[in-house]
MIKEMAR-377491 format. One record per residue (C-alpha): x, y, z; residue number from 1. Coordinates in nm, 3 decimals, padded with zeros to 5 digits, always signed. Each point is the difference from the previous one (the first is absolute). Example, Ala and Ser with C-alpha at 12.3 -4.5 7.8 and 13.67 -1.06 7.14 Angstrom:
# residues 2
+01.230	-00.450	+00.780	1
+00.137	+00.344	-00.066	2
END
This chain:
# residues 334
+03.408	-06.453	+02.614	1
+00.123	+00.304	+00.112	2
+00.316	-00.035	-00.186	3
-00.210	+00.104	-00.323	4
-00.189	+00.248	+00.136	5
+00.113	+00.356	-00.119	6
+00.059	+00.258	+00.306	7
-00.237	+00.288	-00.024	8
+00.210	+00.335	-00.117	9
+00.128	+00.223	+00.260	10
-00.190	+00.325	+00.064	11
+00.162	+00.273	-00.135	12
-00.040	+00.313	+00.234	13
-00.006	+00.390	-00.195	14
+00.250	+00.121	+00.245	15
+00.281	-00.254	-00.058	16
+00.295	+00.168	-00.166	17
+00.070	-00.381	-00.087	18
-00.294	-00.060	-00.221	19
+00.057	+00.268	-00.244	20
-00.249	-00.124	-00.339	21
-00.302	+00.062	+00.264	22
+00.089	+00.323	+00.090	23
+00.017	+00.120	-00.348	24
-00.298	-00.124	-00.072	25
-00.115	+00.158	+00.247	26
+00.131	+00.344	-00.062	27
-00.097	-00.018	-00.359	28
-00.379	-00.074	+00.023	29
-00.028	+00.297	+00.254	30
+00.273	+00.232	-00.102	31
-00.191	+00.296	-00.063	32
-00.168	-00.045	+00.280	33
+00.292	-00.011	+00.251	34
+00.110	+00.288	-00.219	35
-00.310	+00.204	+00.086	36
+00.005	-00.103	+00.356	37
+00.388	+00.138	+00.119	38
-00.047	+00.294	-00.217	39
-00.337	+00.114	+00.166	40
-00.027	-00.184	+00.311	41
-00.298	-00.203	-00.134	42
-00.136	-00.334	+00.020	43
+00.143	-00.259	-00.280	44
-00.314	+00.066	-00.181	45
+00.005	+00.180	-00.360	46
-00.131	+00.352	+00.066	47
-00.319	-00.022	-00.201	48
-00.092	-00.249	+00.255	49
+00.018	+00.187	+00.299	50
-00.255	+00.188	+00.153	51
+00.064	+00.369	-00.013	52
+00.138	+00.168	+00.302	53
-00.211	+00.271	+00.190	54
+00.172	+00.282	-00.155	55
-00.014	-00.130	-00.339	56
-00.413	-00.037	+00.049	57
-00.013	+00.388	+00.128	58
+00.180	+00.105	-00.281	59
-00.216	-00.166	-00.266	60
-00.274	+00.088	+00.243	61
+00.064	+00.381	-00.025	62
+00.033	-00.040	-00.383	63
-00.314	-00.141	-00.082	64
-00.155	+00.271	+00.259	65
+00.178	+00.307	-00.167	66
-00.124	-00.153	-00.348	67
-00.331	-00.049	+00.104	68
-00.015	+00.325	+00.159	69
+00.115	+00.152	-00.292	70
-00.257	-00.180	-00.219	71
-00.317	+00.061	+00.224	72
+00.028	+00.317	+00.111	73
-00.037	+00.217	-00.288	74
-00.293	-00.221	-00.092	75
-00.152	+00.090	+00.347	76
+00.071	+00.356	-00.102	77
-00.182	-00.001	-00.368	78
-00.295	-00.191	+00.180	79
+00.024	+00.221	+00.302	80
+00.001	+00.317	-00.239	81
-00.299	-00.128	-00.225	82
-00.229	-00.004	+00.328	83
+00.131	+00.326	+00.169	84
-00.222	+00.301	+00.016	85
+00.103	+00.335	-00.189	86
+00.080	+00.172	+00.324	87
+00.242	-00.303	+00.150	88
+00.184	+00.021	-00.354	89
+00.092	+00.354	+00.005	90
+00.120	-00.018	+00.357	91
+00.222	-00.309	-00.094	92
+00.131	+00.169	-00.275	93
-00.168	-00.242	-00.242	94
+00.071	-00.363	+00.111	95
-00.151	-00.170	+00.298	96
+00.083	-00.304	+00.194	97
-00.304	-00.022	+00.270	98
-00.303	+00.182	-00.114	99
-00.169	+00.106	+00.293	100
-00.328	+00.059	-00.219	101
-00.064	-00.274	-00.252	102
-00.191	+00.108	-00.286	103
-00.130	-00.165	-00.331	104
-00.072	+00.328	-00.201	105
+00.305	-00.051	-00.204	106
-00.101	-00.335	-00.162	107
-00.335	+00.093	-00.039	108
+00.114	+00.315	-00.180	109
+00.182	-00.237	-00.202	110
-00.251	-00.243	-00.092	111
-00.267	+00.236	-00.065	112
+00.270	+00.164	-00.258	113
-00.018	-00.105	-00.372	114
+00.325	+00.040	-00.032	115
+00.140	-00.294	+00.261	116
-00.331	-00.182	-00.023	117
+00.100	-00.073	-00.401	118
+00.364	-00.045	+00.024	119
-00.136	-00.277	+00.282	120
-00.207	-00.138	-00.205	121
+00.261	+00.008	-00.310	122
+00.242	-00.156	+00.215	123
-00.258	-00.281	+00.129	124
-00.084	-00.110	-00.359	125
+00.344	+00.018	-00.094	126
+00.152	-00.218	+00.255	127
-00.273	-00.265	-00.020	128
-00.023	-00.031	-00.414	129
+00.328	+00.030	-00.047	130
+00.118	-00.246	+00.327	131
-00.246	-00.238	-00.206	132
+00.103	+00.045	-00.349	133
+00.354	-00.044	+00.092	134
-00.035	-00.305	+00.192	135
-00.190	-00.184	-00.306	136
+00.284	+00.089	-00.237	137
+00.261	-00.093	+00.270	138
-00.183	-00.309	+00.097	139
-00.070	-00.143	-00.318	140
+00.350	+00.113	-00.132	141
+00.199	-00.187	+00.300	142
-00.184	-00.298	-00.096	143
+00.089	+00.008	-00.310	144
+00.324	+00.042	-00.001	145
+00.045	-00.242	+00.311	146
-00.105	-00.314	-00.294	147
+00.237	-00.102	-00.277	148
+00.022	+00.271	-00.225	149
+00.104	-00.003	-00.376	150
+00.381	+00.025	-00.061	151
+00.041	-00.075	+00.354	152
+00.226	+00.215	+00.254	153
+00.141	+00.229	-00.264	154
-00.360	+00.151	-00.075	155
-00.066	+00.006	+00.331	156
+00.280	+00.180	+00.085	157
-00.030	+00.229	-00.285	158
-00.369	+00.100	+00.129	159
+00.101	+00.048	+00.366	160
+00.268	+00.224	-00.072	161
-00.220	+00.217	-00.212	162
-00.206	+00.084	+00.293	163
+00.246	+00.201	+00.209	164
+00.048	+00.197	-00.271	165
-00.201	+00.322	+00.023	166
-00.062	+00.170	-00.357	167
+00.062	+00.343	+00.109	168
-00.159	+00.301	+00.126	169
-00.093	+00.151	-00.386	170
-00.085	-00.322	-00.153	171
-00.258	-00.062	+00.309	172
-00.168	+00.296	-00.068	173
-00.010	-00.007	-00.389	174
-00.169	-00.373	-00.003	175
-00.273	+00.158	+00.249	176
-00.075	+00.275	-00.174	177
-00.022	-00.179	-00.353	178
-00.244	-00.247	+00.223	179
-00.178	+00.259	+00.067	180
+00.016	-00.032	+00.396	181
+00.077	+00.397	+00.106	182
-00.212	+00.089	+00.275	183
-00.145	-00.310	+00.038	184
+00.032	-00.224	+00.291	185
+00.066	-00.288	-00.210	186
+00.396	+00.184	-00.028	187
-00.014	-00.052	+00.377	188
-00.030	-00.405	-00.032	189
+00.172	-00.163	-00.310	190
+00.291	+00.179	+00.015	191
+00.045	-00.169	+00.345	192
-00.143	-00.308	-00.070	193
+00.293	-00.250	+00.002	194
+00.297	+00.001	+00.214	195
+00.324	-00.245	-00.072	196
+00.065	-00.017	+00.382	197
-00.304	-00.137	+00.047	198
-00.046	-00.267	-00.271	199
+00.338	-00.139	+00.074	200
-00.124	-00.043	+00.328	201
-00.348	-00.148	-00.070	202
+00.145	-00.264	-00.234	203
+00.292	-00.118	+00.202	204
-00.301	-00.051	+00.272	205
-00.199	-00.139	-00.299	206
+00.314	-00.256	-00.125	207
-00.021	-00.130	+00.367	208
-00.307	-00.164	+00.015	209
+00.072	-00.377	-00.073	210
-00.067	-00.120	-00.347	211
-00.164	-00.312	+00.068	212
-00.330	+00.178	+00.117	213
-00.019	+00.203	-00.374	214
+00.126	-00.350	-00.149	215
-00.308	-00.156	+00.149	216
-00.241	+00.269	-00.051	217
+00.065	-00.040	-00.387	218
-00.012	-00.396	+00.008	219
-00.348	+00.092	+00.131	220
-00.055	+00.216	-00.266	221
+00.011	+00.346	+00.157	222
+00.121	+00.334	-00.247	223
+00.270	+00.194	+00.078	224
-00.256	+00.274	+00.135	225
-00.226	-00.271	+00.231	226
+00.388	-00.108	+00.149	227
+00.067	+00.412	+00.041	228
-00.350	+00.039	+00.130	229
-00.009	-00.308	+00.256	230
+00.347	-00.073	+00.052	231
+00.228	+00.270	-00.011	232
-00.191	+00.298	+00.140	233
-00.133	-00.191	+00.314	234
+00.379	-00.104	+00.081	235
+00.148	+00.345	-00.110	236
-00.250	+00.204	+00.237	237
+00.326	+00.154	+00.213	238
+00.229	+00.116	-00.292	239
-00.352	+00.150	-00.197	240
-00.080	+00.199	+00.347	241
+00.370	+00.098	+00.021	242
+00.004	+00.115	-00.383	243
-00.324	+00.148	+00.032	244
+00.130	+00.258	+00.280	245
+00.243	+00.083	-00.163	246
-00.190	+00.104	-00.313	247
-00.262	+00.170	+00.197	248
+00.255	+00.206	+00.217	249
+00.191	+00.097	-00.364	250
-00.333	+00.105	-00.134	251
-00.116	+00.200	+00.297	252
+00.318	+00.154	+00.048	253
+00.082	+00.060	-00.330	254
-00.015	+00.403	-00.117	255
+00.250	+00.034	-00.300	256
-00.220	-00.162	-00.228	257
-00.298	+00.266	+00.116	258
+00.264	+00.304	-00.052	259
+00.083	-00.109	-00.331	260
-00.355	-00.100	-00.183	261
-00.199	+00.140	+00.168	262
-00.128	+00.398	+00.002	263
-00.337	+00.001	+00.140	264
-00.039	+00.044	+00.330	265
-00.295	-00.195	+00.056	266
+00.199	-00.334	-00.081	267
+00.284	+00.059	+00.242	268
+00.053	-00.282	+00.249	269
+00.061	+00.075	+00.350	270
+00.379	+00.022	-00.020	271
-00.011	+00.353	-00.239	272
-00.202	+00.098	+00.263	273
+00.302	-00.041	+00.228	274
+00.212	+00.068	-00.237	275
-00.112	+00.346	-00.073	276
-00.183	+00.115	+00.338	277
+00.227	-00.176	+00.252	278
+00.352	-00.018	-00.195	279
-00.020	+00.283	-00.195	280
-00.113	+00.237	+00.235	281
-00.335	+00.079	-00.192	282
-00.264	+00.196	+00.207	283
-00.289	-00.215	+00.074	284
-00.293	+00.255	+00.020	285
-00.367	+00.003	+00.032	286
-00.021	+00.068	-00.381	287
+00.257	-00.245	-00.082	288
-00.202	-00.301	+00.189	289
-00.328	+00.105	-00.090	290
-00.113	+00.065	+00.348	291
-00.142	+00.316	+00.167	292
+00.200	+00.021	+00.266	293
+00.341	-00.191	+00.058	294
+00.230	-00.128	+00.311	295
+00.341	+00.146	+00.035	296
+00.183	-00.100	-00.318	297
+00.290	-00.230	+00.244	298
-00.318	-00.205	+00.134	299
-00.194	-00.073	-00.323	300
+00.385	-00.070	-00.127	301
+00.079	-00.290	+00.271	302
-00.347	-00.130	-00.075	303
+00.085	-00.070	-00.336	304
+00.290	-00.156	+00.085	305
-00.196	-00.228	+00.234	306
-00.265	-00.110	-00.260	307
+00.246	-00.054	-00.223	308
+00.258	-00.225	+00.219	309
-00.328	-00.181	+00.183	310
-00.126	-00.242	-00.310	311
+00.360	-00.173	+00.031	312
+00.102	+00.008	+00.340	313
-00.383	-00.169	+00.058	314
+00.082	-00.248	-00.233	315
+00.401	-00.089	+00.099	316
-00.105	-00.178	+00.296	317
-00.217	-00.232	-00.202	318
+00.278	-00.121	-00.260	319
+00.264	+00.007	+00.226	320
-00.006	-00.365	+00.095	321
+00.020	-00.073	-00.400	322
+00.317	+00.158	-00.060	323
+00.286	-00.201	+00.168	324
-00.203	-00.346	-00.170	325
-00.069	+00.212	-00.330	326
+00.314	+00.127	-00.114	327
+00.263	-00.170	+00.194	328
-00.145	-00.313	-00.119	329
-00.002	+00.072	-00.372	330
+00.301	+00.206	-00.007	331
+00.175	-00.374	+00.145	332
-00.187	-00.240	-00.197	333
+00.091	+00.206	-00.367	334
END
């Protein structure tokens, strides 16, 4: 019986020079780890598997701290100056870092001013109505083109490519003029009603929804609008929230359309007020604001900046969790 038994294979020592095949296999398997270890005196694991050293962590912390301070300090100066009194602004030379006697006089003045108050109302109207209409157009077009289309991919590519070419400044102005939209709020909404990038992201997200759900709904007698409202939209809350925020920020921050199409100062959005009275340095006197007495112009300018930034800053944290899920998922599934 022992004569027919197979003897067990002898163990091969990797350090044994008489076993070159095993030594070569080991070296080939971890060649880059061994090179890294010999060159830098580190372990044989890959660089991305190593824990960062104390010096590298310190450098990263310093860089992040410097970038954070470069962002927070100017914002703190803007907010502090808007709350500062006229005496402190005069003593500080125009900008205050920490107000000793904060006051709300600048905010009371701009909300009493017909010019600033109307501009805030215009911006709110344009942002809300424009975002809703833009979402409606983008969702319906993205859903329609995420389904099988006539002539297949060539027709789809022809439609998508045209979305990334602007007609130009003069043709756009002539079209707005011929539609009798000059000096109307619709001239601030309709030209920015559709964005090709947002369409691509939303269409890609819709294409990632399982087709079995839509086929089952069609078997049950559901129409395309029913499928869109009952199935697609509830599953697409993340991408809709992200695209809606993109549109809202674009409408709220837009001033170029108002510069082109609006001559009536009562129809200016808040960004045009910022451009005229903050960037260009036009004096914001009591007569300009429509009030009897005005705080220092520097304080009013900083208060207008805070009012213009506040809505987006307040809304963004509530939608931040949808960014990675909405944009990245839509981009990958496309």
